[in-house]
C-alpha positions as a printed Julia matrix, in Angstrom:
66×3 Matrix{Float64}:
 -21.63  -12.91   25.72
 -23.14   -9.44   25.32
 -19.67   -7.91   25.28
 -18.76  -10.08   22.29
 -21.94   -9.19   20.43
 -21.39   -5.49   21.15
 -17.87   -5.73   19.74
 -19.23   -7.51   16.66
 -21.85   -4.83   16.05
 -19.3    -2.04   16.57
 -16.88   -3.6    14.07
 -19.64   -4.15   11.51
 -20.79   -0.53   11.84
 -17.23    0.76   11.51
 -16.56   -1.4     8.43
 -19.85   -0.32    6.85
 -19.09    3.34    7.48
 -15.65    2.95    5.93
 -17.12    1.17    2.88
 -19.73    3.9     2.39
 -17.04    6.57    2.6
 -14.86    4.75    0.05
 -17.77    4.21   -2.34
 -19.04    7.79   -2.28
 -15.75    9.68   -2.36
 -15.07   11.21   -5.75
 -12.33    9.33   -7.6
  -8.97   11.02   -8.21
  -8.46   12.79  -11.52
  -6.14   10.11  -12.93
  -8.58    7.31  -12.15
  -9.49    5.22  -15.24
 -13.21    5.17  -16.08
 -13.45    1.38  -16.0
 -12.03    1.3   -12.49
 -14.72    3.59  -11.16
 -17.42    1.21  -12.43
 -15.76   -1.71  -10.63
 -15.07    0.17   -7.39
 -18.49   -0.17   -5.72
 -18.97   -3.92   -6.36
 -15.46   -4.68   -5.14
 -15.96   -2.64   -1.97
 -19.28   -4.36   -1.26
 -17.74   -7.8    -1.9
 -14.88   -7.09    0.51
 -17.35   -5.76    3.09
 -19.53   -8.88    2.87
 -16.47  -11.14    3.17
 -15.25   -9.19    6.21
 -18.64   -9.35    7.91
 -18.75  -13.1     7.24
 -15.32  -13.53    8.79
 -16.38  -11.51   11.83
 -19.51  -13.62   12.27
 -17.59  -16.86   11.88
 -14.91  -15.81   14.35
 -17.54  -14.62   16.85
 -19.91  -17.58   16.67
 -17.33  -20.36   16.42
 -14.77  -19.03   18.88
 -13.21  -21.92   20.76
 -13.74  -21.07   24.43
 -11.72  -24.02   25.74
  -8.33  -23.0    24.39
  -7.85  -20.23   26.94
């Protein structure tokens, strides 16, 4: 049980670190201005969806199929 929770926390921390890096990197020079205003909300939305998927897969893992 604790191994699964540790894996969950590690994956959440890694995904959060990657999202922070993507949000705070300066955009390339050819990046449209409207896309830079949409970048942070899209990254946060994807991060929240990924964390939700991780939680669902961790908490509702079917132990009897193995």
